[in-house]
C-alpha positions as a Markdown table, in Angstrom:
| # | Residue | x | y | z |
|---|---|---|---|---|
| 1 | Unk | 85.6 | -49.0 | 199.0 |
| 2 | Unk | 85.9 | -45.2 | 198.5 |
| 3 | Unk | 89.0 | -43.7 | 200.0 |
| 4 | Unk | 91.1 | -40.5 | 199.7 |
| 5 | Unk | 93.9 | -42.1 | 197.8 |
| 6 | Unk | 91.6 | -43.7 | 195.2 |
| 7 | Unk | 89.8 | -40.3 | 194.8 |
| 8 | Unk | 93.2 | -38.5 | 194.2 |
| 9 | Unk | 94.2 | -41.2 | 191.7 |
| 10 | Unk | 91.1 | -40.6 | 189.7 |
| 11 | Unk | 92.0 | -36.9 | 189.4 |
| 12 | Unk | 95.7 | -37.2 | 188.6 |
| 13 | Unk | 97.8 | -39.3 | 186.3 |
| 14 | Unk | 100.8 | -39.4 | 188.7 |
| 15 | Unk | 101.3 | -38.8 | 192.4 |
| 16 | Unk | 104.5 | -37.9 | 194.2 |
| 17 | Unk | 105.2 | -40.0 | 197.3 |
| 18 | Unk | 107.8 | -39.2 | 199.9 |
| 19 | Unk | 111.4 | -40.1 | 200.4 |
| 20 | Unk | 113.4 | -41.9 | 203.1 |
| 21 | Unk | 112.5 | -42.1 | 206.8 |
| 22 | Unk | 115.7 | -43.4 | 208.2 |
| 23 | Unk | 118.1 | -41.2 | 206.2 |
| 24 | Unk | 116.2 | -38.0 | 207.3 |
| 25 | Unk | 115.9 | -39.1 | 210.9 |
| 26 | Unk | 119.6 | -40.0 | 211.1 |
| 27 | Unk | 120.3 | -36.5 | 209.9 |
| 28 | Unk | 118.3 | -35.3 | 212.9 |
| 29 | Unk | 120.3 | -37.4 | 215.4 |
| 30 | Unk | 118.7 | -40.9 | 215.4 |
| 31 | Unk | 121.4 | -43.3 | 216.5 |
| 32 | Unk | 122.1 | -46.6 | 214.9 |
| 33 | Unk | 120.2 | -49.4 | 216.6 |
| 34 | Unk | 117.6 | -47.1 | 218.1 |
| 35 | Unk | 113.9 | -47.6 | 217.3 |
| 36 | Unk | 112.7 | -44.5 | 215.4 |
| 37 | Unk | 109.1 | -45.3 | 216.3 |
| 38 | Unk | 109.7 | -44.1 | 219.9 |
| 39 | Unk | 110.2 | -40.6 | 218.4 |
| 40 | Unk | 106.4 | -40.5 | 217.8 |
| 41 | Unk | 106.3 | -40.1 | 221.6 |
| 42 | Unk | 109.5 | -38.4 | 222.7 |
| 43 | Unk | 110.6 | -36.3 | 219.7 |
| 44 | Unk | 107.3 | -35.2 | 218.2 |
| 45 | Unk | 108.7 | -32.0 | 216.7 |
| 46 | Unk | 111.3 | -33.9 | 214.7 |
| 47 | Unk | 108.7 | -36.3 | 213.4 |
| 48 | Unk | 106.6 | -33.2 | 212.3 |
| 49 | Unk | 109.7 | -31.9 | 210.6 |
| 50 | Unk | 110.2 | -35.3 | 208.8 |
| 51 | Unk | 106.6 | -35.2 | 207.5 |
| 52 | Unk | 106.6 | -31.4 | 206.7 |
| 53 | Unk | 109.8 | -31.9 | 204.7 |
| 54 | Unk | 108.1 | -34.2 | 202.3 |
| 55 | Unk | 104.9 | -32.1 | 202.1 |
| 56 | Unk | 106.8 | -28.8 | 201.6 |
| 57 | Unk | 108.8 | -30.5 | 198.8 |
| 58 | Unk | 105.6 | -31.4 | 197.0 |
| 59 | Unk | 104.8 | -34.9 | 198.0 |
| 60 | Unk | 101.1 | -35.9 | 197.6 |
| 61 | Unk | 101.6 | -38.9 | 199.9 |
| 62 | Unk | 103.9 | -39.4 | 202.9 |
| 63 | Unk | 104.5 | -42.4 | 205.0 |
| 64 | Unk | 104.2 | -42.4 | 208.8 |
| 65 | Unk | 107.2 | -43.1 | 211.1 |
| 66 | Unk | 105.8 | -46.5 | 212.0 |
| 67 | Unk | 107.7 | -48.9 | 209.8 |
| 68 | Unk | 108.7 | -51.0 | 212.7 |
| 69 | Unk | 105.9 | -50.3 | 215.1 |
| 70 | Unk | 104.6 | -53.8 | 215.2 |
| 71 | Unk | 104.8 | -56.1 | 218.3 |
| 72 | Unk | 107.4 | -58.4 | 216.7 |
| 73 | Unk | 109.8 | -55.6 | 215.9 |
| 74 | Unk | 109.2 | -53.6 | 219.0 |
| 75 | Unk | 109.9 | -56.6 | 221.1 |
| 76 | Unk | 113.6 | -56.1 | 220.3 |
| 77 | Unk | 113.3 | -52.8 | 222.3 |
| 78 | Unk | 111.0 | -54.2 | 225.0 |
| 79 | Unk | 108.2 | -52.1 | 223.5 |
| 80 | Unk | 105.9 | -54.8 | 222.1 |
| 81 | Unk | 103.0 | -53.6 | 224.3 |
| 82 | Unk | 103.2 | -50.2 | 222.7 |
| 83 | Unk | 102.5 | -51.3 | 219.1 |
| 84 | Unk | 99.0 | -49.8 | 218.9 |
| 85 | Unk | 100.0 | -46.7 | 220.7 |
| 86 | Unk | 103.1 | -45.8 | 218.7 |
| 87 | Unk | 101.3 | -46.5 | 215.5 |
| 88 | Unk | 98.4 | -44.3 | 216.5 |
| 89 | Unk | 100.7 | -41.5 | 217.5 |
| 90 | Unk | 102.7 | -41.7 | 214.3 |
| 91 | Unk | 99.5 | -41.4 | 212.3 |
| 92 | Unk | 98.1 | -38.5 | 214.5 |
| 93 | Unk | 101.2 | -36.4 | 213.9 |
| 94 | Unk | 100.8 | -37.1 | 210.2 |
| 95 | Unk | 97.1 | -36.2 | 210.2 |
| 96 | Unk | 97.9 | -32.8 | 211.7 |
| 97 | Unk | 100.5 | -32.1 | 209.0 |
| 98 | Unk | 98.3 | -33.2 | 206.2 |
| 99 | Unk | 95.3 | -31.3 | 207.3 |
| 100 | Unk | 97.4 | -28.1 | 207.5 |
| 101 | Unk | 98.8 | -28.6 | 204.0 |
| 102 | Unk | 96.2 | -26.6 | 202.1 |
| 103 | Unk | 95.8 | -29.3 | 199.4 |
| 104 | Unk | 95.0 | -32.9 | 199.4 |
| 105 | Unk | 97.8 | -34.9 | 201.0 |
| 106 | Unk | 97.5 | -38.6 | 201.8 |
| 107 | Unk | 98.7 | -40.0 | 205.2 |
| 108 | Unk | 100.0 | -43.5 | 204.5 |
| 109 | Unk | 100.4 | -45.7 | 207.6 |
| 110 | Unk | 103.7 | -47.4 | 207.0 |
| 111 | Unk | 103.8 | -51.1 | 208.0 |
| 112 | Unk | 107.1 | -52.9 | 207.6 |
| 113 | Unk | 107.7 | -56.7 | 207.8 |
| 114 | Unk | 107.6 | -58.5 | 211.1 |
| 115 | Unk | 111.2 | -59.6 | 210.8 |
| 116 | Unk | 110.2 | -63.2 | 211.5 |
| 117 | Unk | 110.2 | -66.3 | 209.2 |
| 118 | Unk | 106.8 | -67.6 | 208.5 |
| 119 | Unk | 105.8 | -71.2 | 208.4 |
| 120 | Unk | 106.5 | -73.7 | 207.0 |
| 121 | Unk | 110.2 | -72.6 | 207.1 |
| 122 | Unk | 109.9 | -70.6 | 210.3 |
| 123 | Unk | 107.9 | -70.4 | 213.5 |
| 124 | Unk | 105.5 | -67.5 | 212.7 |
| 125 | Unk | 102.1 | -68.8 | 211.9 |
| 126 | Unk | 99.7 | -67.1 | 209.5 |
| 127 | Unk | 97.2 | -66.3 | 212.3 |
| 128 | Unk | 99.9 | -64.8 | 214.5 |
| 129 | Unk | 101.2 | -62.7 | 211.6 |
| 130 | Unk | 97.7 | -61.4 | 210.8 |
| 131 | Unk | 97.2 | -60.5 | 214.5 |
| 132 | Unk | 100.5 | -58.6 | 214.6 |
| 133 | Unk | 99.6 | -56.6 | 211.4 |
| 134 | Unk | 96.0 | -56.1 | 212.5 |
| 135 | Unk | 97.1 | -54.5 | 215.9 |
| 136 | Unk | 99.3 | -52.1 | 214.0 |
| 137 | Unk | 96.6 | -51.4 | 211.4 |
| 138 | Unk | 94.0 | -50.5 | 214.0 |
| 139 | Unk | 96.5 | -48.1 | 215.6 |
| 140 | Unk | 97.1 | -46.4 | 212.3 |
| 141 | Unk | 93.4 | -46.2 | 211.6 |
| 142 | Unk | 92.7 | -44.7 | 215.1 |
| 143 | Unk | 95.4 | -42.1 | 214.4 |
| 144 | Unk | 93.7 | -41.0 | 211.1 |
| 145 | Unk | 95.8 | -42.7 | 208.4 |
| 146 | Unk | 94.1 | -42.5 | 205.0 |
| 147 | Unk | 95.6 | -45.8 | 203.8 |
| 148 | Unk | 97.8 | -48.6 | 205.1 |
| 149 | Unk | 101.1 | -48.8 | 203.3 |
| 150 | Unk | 102.7 | -52.3 | 203.7 |
| 151 | Unk | 106.4 | -52.0 | 202.5 |
| 152 | Unk | 109.7 | -53.8 | 202.0 |
| 153 | Unk | 108.0 | -57.2 | 202.0 |
| 154 | Unk | 110.0 | -60.2 | 200.9 |
| 155 | Unk | 107.7 | -63.2 | 201.5 |
| 156 | Unk | 104.3 | -63.9 | 199.8 |
| 157 | Unk | 103.0 | -65.4 | 203.0 |
| 158 | Unk | 103.6 | -62.2 | 204.9 |
| 159 | Unk | 101.9 | -60.2 | 202.1 |
| 160 | Unk | 98.9 | -62.4 | 202.4 |
| 161 | Unk | 98.8 | -62.0 | 206.2 |
| 162 | Unk | 99.0 | -58.2 | 205.8 |
| 163 | Unk | 96.2 | -58.2 | 203.3 |
| 164 | Unk | 93.9 | -60.1 | 205.7 |
| 165 | Unk | 94.9 | -57.7 | 208.5 |
| 166 | Unk | 93.9 | -54.7 | 206.3 |
| 167 | Unk | 90.5 | -56.4 | 205.5 |
| 168 | Unk | 89.9 | -56.9 | 209.3 |
| 169 | Unk | 90.7 | -53.3 | 209.9 |
| 170 | Unk | 88.4 | -52.3 | 207.0 |
| 171 | Unk | 91.1 | -50.1 | 205.6 |
| 172 | Unk | 92.3 | -49.5 | 202.0 |
| 173 | Unk | 95.9 | -50.5 | 201.6 |
| 174 | Unk | 99.0 | -50.4 | 199.3 |
| 175 | Unk | 101.9 | -52.9 | 199.2 |
| 176 | Unk | 105.4 | -52.8 | 197.9 |
| 177 | Unk | 108.0 | -55.7 | 197.9 |
| 178 | Unk | 111.7 | -55.2 | 197.8 |
| 179 | Unk | 113.4 | -57.0 | 194.8 |
| 180 | Unk | 117.0 | -57.0 | 195.9 |
| 181 | Unk | 118.3 | -60.4 | 194.8 |
| 182 | Unk | 118.9 | -60.4 | 191.0 |
| 183 | Unk | 115.3 | -59.2 | 190.3 |
| 184 | Unk | 113.7 | -61.3 | 193.1 |
| 185 | Unk | 112.9 | -60.6 | 196.7 |
| 186 | Unk | 115.0 | -62.2 | 199.4 |
| 187 | Unk | 112.5 | -65.0 | 199.6 |
| 188 | Unk | 112.4 | -65.6 | 195.9 |
| 189 | Unk | 109.3 | -63.7 | 194.6 |
| 190 | Unk | 109.6 | -62.1 | 191.1 |
| 191 | Unk | 107.7 | -59.1 | 189.8 |
| 192 | Unk | 105.4 | -61.1 | 187.6 |
| 193 | Unk | 104.7 | -63.5 | 190.5 |
| 194 | Unk | 103.7 | -60.5 | 192.7 |
| 195 | Unk | 101.2 | -59.4 | 190.1 |
| 196 | Unk | 99.7 | -62.9 | 190.0 |
| 197 | Unk | 99.6 | -62.9 | 193.9 |
| 198 | Unk | 97.8 | -59.6 | 194.0 |
| 199 | Unk | 95.2 | -60.9 | 191.5 |
| 200 | Unk | 94.3 | -63.8 | 193.8 |
| 201 | Unk | 93.7 | -61.7 | 197.0 |
| 202 | Unk | 90.2 | -61.2 | 198.3 |
| 203 | Unk | 91.1 | -57.7 | 199.6 |
| 204 | Unk | 93.1 | -56.2 | 196.9 |
| 205 | Unk | 95.4 | -53.2 | 197.4 |
| 206 | Unk | 94.6 | -49.8 | 195.9 |
| 207 | Unk | 98.1 | -49.9 | 194.3 |
| 208 | Unk | 101.2 | -52.1 | 194.5 |
| 209 | Unk | 104.8 | -52.1 | 193.4 |
| 210 | Unk | 108.4 | -52.0 | 194.5 |
| 211 | Unk | 110.5 | -50.1 | 197.0 |
| 212 | Unk | 114.1 | -50.1 | 198.1 |
| 213 | Unk | 116.1 | -52.9 | 196.5 |
| 214 | Unk | 119.4 | -52.1 | 194.9 |
| 215 | Unk | 119.3 | -49.0 | 192.8 |
| 216 | Unk | 116.9 | -46.9 | 190.7 |
| 217 | Unk | 117.7 | -48.8 | 187.5 |
| 218 | Unk | 116.9 | -52.2 | 189.0 |
| 219 | Unk | 113.7 | -50.8 | 190.5 |
| 220 | Unk | 112.5 | -49.5 | 187.1 |
| 221 | Unk | 113.3 | -52.9 | 185.4 |
| 222 | Unk | 111.1 | -54.5 | 188.1 |
| 223 | Unk | 108.3 | -52.1 | 187.5 |
| 224 | Unk | 108.3 | -52.9 | 183.8 |
| 225 | Unk | 108.3 | -56.7 | 184.8 |
| 226 | Unk | 105.0 | -56.4 | 186.7 |
| 227 | Unk | 103.2 | -56.8 | 183.4 |
| 228 | Unk | 99.5 | -56.2 | 182.7 |
| 229 | Unk | 97.5 | -55.1 | 185.7 |
| 230 | Unk | 94.4 | -53.2 | 186.6 |
| 231 | Unk | 96.1 | -51.5 | 189.6 |
| 232 | Unk | 98.2 | -48.4 | 189.7 |
| 233 | Unk | 101.9 | -49.2 | 190.1 |
| 234 | Unk | 104.2 | -47.8 | 192.8 |
| 235 | Unk | 107.9 | -47.0 | 192.3 |
| 236 | Unk | 109.9 | -46.0 | 195.4 |
| 237 | Unk | 113.6 | -46.4 | 194.4 |
| 238 | Unk | 116.8 | -45.6 | 196.4 |
| 239 | Unk | 118.7 | -42.4 | 195.7 |
| 240 | Unk | 121.5 | -44.1 | 193.9 |
| 241 | Unk | 123.9 | -46.7 | 195.4 |
| 242 | Unk | 125.0 | -46.7 | 199.1 |
| 243 | Unk | 128.7 | -45.7 | 199.7 |
| 244 | Unk | 130.4 | -46.1 | 203.1 |
| 245 | Unk | 132.3 | -42.8 | 203.9 |
| 246 | Unk | 133.6 | -41.4 | 207.2 |
| 247 | Unk | 131.7 | -44.0 | 209.3 |
| 248 | Unk | 128.4 | -43.3 | 207.6 |
| 249 | Unk | 126.4 | -44.7 | 204.6 |
| 250 | Unk | 125.7 | -42.1 | 202.0 |
| 251 | Unk | 123.7 | -42.6 | 198.7 |
| 252 | Unk | 125.3 | -41.2 | 195.6 |
| 253 | Unk | 122.1 | -40.2 | 193.8 |
| 254 | Unk | 121.9 | -36.5 | 193.1 |
| 255 | Unk | 118.6 | -34.5 | 192.8 |
| 256 | Unk | 119.2 | -34.4 | 189.1 |
| 257 | Unk | 119.5 | -38.2 | 188.8 |
| 258 | Unk | 116.4 | -38.7 | 190.9 |
| 259 | Unk | 114.5 | -36.2 | 188.6 |
| 260 | Unk | 115.5 | -38.4 | 185.7 |
| 261 | Unk | 114.4 | -41.5 | 187.6 |
| 262 | Unk | 110.9 | -39.9 | 188.4 |
| 263 | Unk | 110.2 | -39.2 | 184.7 |
| 264 | Unk | 111.5 | -42.6 | 183.6 |
| 265 | Unk | 109.4 | -44.3 | 186.3 |
| 266 | Unk | 106.2 | -42.5 | 185.0 |
| 267 | Unk | 107.1 | -43.5 | 181.4 |
| 268 | Unk | 107.7 | -47.1 | 182.6 |
| 269 | Unk | 104.2 | -47.3 | 183.9 |
| 270 | Unk | 104.3 | -46.2 | 187.5 |
| 271 | Unk | 101.6 | -43.9 | 188.8 |
| 272 | Unk | 102.8 | -43.4 | 192.4 |
| 273 | Unk | 106.5 | -42.3 | 192.3 |
| 274 | Unk | 108.7 | -41.6 | 195.3 |
| 275 | Unk | 112.1 | -42.3 | 196.8 |
| 276 | Unk | 113.4 | -44.7 | 199.4 |
| 277 | Unk | 116.8 | -44.9 | 201.1 |
| 278 | Unk | 118.9 | -41.7 | 200.7 |
| 279 | Unk | 116.0 | -39.6 | 199.3 |
| 280 | Unk | 115.8 | -36.1 | 200.9 |
| 281 | Unk | 113.5 | -33.2 | 200.4 |
| 282 | Unk | 116.0 | -31.8 | 197.9 |
| 283 | Unk | 115.6 | -34.9 | 195.8 |
| 284 | Unk | 111.8 | -34.7 | 196.1 |
| 285 | Unk | 111.7 | -31.1 | 194.9 |
| 286 | Unk | 113.7 | -32.0 | 191.8 |
| 287 | Unk | 111.4 | -35.0 | 191.2 |
| 288 | Unk | 108.3 | -32.9 | 191.5 |
| 289 | Unk | 109.6 | -30.2 | 189.1 |
| 290 | Unk | 110.6 | -32.9 | 186.5 |
| 291 | Unk | 107.2 | -34.6 | 186.7 |
| 292 | Unk | 105.4 | -31.3 | 186.3 |
| 293 | Unk | 107.5 | -29.9 | 183.4 |
| 294 | Unk | 108.8 | -32.7 | 181.3 |
| 295 | Unk | 106.5 | -34.3 | 178.8 |
| 296 | Unk | 105.4 | -37.9 | 178.8 |
| 297 | Unk | 107.5 | -40.3 | 176.8 |
| 298 | Unk | 107.3 | -43.8 | 175.4 |
| 299 | Unk | 108.1 | -46.8 | 177.6 |
| 300 | Unk | 111.9 | -46.5 | 178.0 |
| 301 | Unk | 114.3 | -49.2 | 176.7 |
| 302 | Unk | 116.4 | -50.8 | 179.4 |
| 303 | Unk | 119.5 | -49.4 | 177.7 |
| 304 | Unk | 118.1 | -45.9 | 178.1 |
| 305 | Unk | 117.4 | -46.5 | 181.8 |
| 306 | Unk | 121.0 | -47.8 | 182.3 |
| 307 | Unk | 122.4 | -44.8 | 180.4 |
| 308 | Unk | 120.5 | -42.3 | 182.6 |
| 309 | Unk | 120.6 | -43.9 | 186.0 |
| 310 | Unk | 123.5 | -46.4 | 185.9 |
| 311 | Unk | 123.8 | -50.1 | 185.0 |
| 312 | Unk | 121.8 | -52.9 | 186.4 |
| 313 | Unk | 123.2 | -55.0 | 189.3 |
| 314 | Unk | 122.5 | -58.3 | 187.5 |
| 315 | Unk | 121.8 | -59.5 | 184.1 |
| 316 | Unk | 118.5 | -61.0 | 185.0 |
| 317 | Unk | 115.3 | -59.3 | 186.3 |
| 318 | Unk | 114.3 | -62.6 | 187.9 |
| 319 | Unk | 111.4 | -63.4 | 185.5 |
| 320 | Unk | 113.5 | -65.5 | 183.0 |
| 321 | Unk | 114.4 | -68.1 | 185.6 |
| 322 | Unk | 118.1 | -67.1 | 185.6 |
| 323 | Unk | 118.2 | -65.8 | 189.1 |
| 324 | Unk | 118.6 | -67.2 | 192.6 |
| 325 | Unk | 115.7 | -69.3 | 193.9 |
| 326 | Unk | 113.9 | -68.8 | 197.2 |
| 327 | Unk | 116.2 | -68.4 | 200.2 |
| 328 | Unk | 115.5 | -71.3 | 202.5 |
| 329 | Unk | 118.3 | -70.7 | 204.9 |
| 330 | Unk | 116.1 | -69.3 | 207.7 |
| 331 | Unk | 118.6 | -66.5 | 208.1 |
| 332 | Unk | 116.3 | -63.6 | 207.3 |
| 333 | Unk | 117.3 | -60.2 | 208.7 |
| 334 | Unk | 115.1 | -57.2 | 209.1 |
| 335 | Unk | 115.3 | -54.6 | 206.3 |
| 336 | Unk | 114.6 | -51.1 | 207.3 |
| 337 | Unk | 113.4 | -48.3 | 205.1 |
| 338 | Unk | 116.5 | -46.2 | 205.5 |
């Protein structure tokens, strides 16, 4: 399948993705508990500002404001019937911004998890999950997204359902999981297990990797744990560690720290490099400058990563068996790309 992202990857040895959605929308007035996807209809100018902030800062890829615009998530806001519509509108706004950029910019249709537990531990069947993702994928496709971007996934079953949905929509796709539990996802998947899972899919993603999680150090250790692969790797780490201050969550990562992270991510094997929670256009500008001006280096030692970005949250990266096993509690909460 020929697509715009694959074409750009052939021309470049790294691409800069965008930063946070939630952080930047909260800075524009989004209230806690509100569904940001409704802004694709009622606050279009602010969504344009979100996308333009990433493009103007140098991003080659930006994600649409559609992380939770699937029927399962929108049901919490009595908006399940609008899943296709809000996905389409989020992508249409993105298409307008990308087409006006004057350079190739990829519109990536963000697709977050359903927030439901899949069988056999939960009630969500594979077929139902595929339909939920497929409806959203068709909306993003209709709006002009270049690629589907499935993100913050914890369960392999949900990843497989998203892959089938992307195939049904005849769309290229990317996927990232969130490794936030001592090197594993909330549902127990390790980085090397994700690589094996990707290898078995009939409709393989253009690229795959990790987003969110704990901090930049942990995320880079995860990237290095993916092992040998024929796919470009994605690194979208948080801008430092969250701190609660004056009633709000702030991330302590400076633009300078994220610049170091971007170069280390490239040297660790990532091709698509961006930020997640807490990452603003100021961080992205610093990351772009560092990627353009600093020379390539050797694969970094873990000690060098810790020295530059801070220590790891756990001794294990999950691949040595010394980490928590799959969460079977059934108490899975929605993670949002803040």
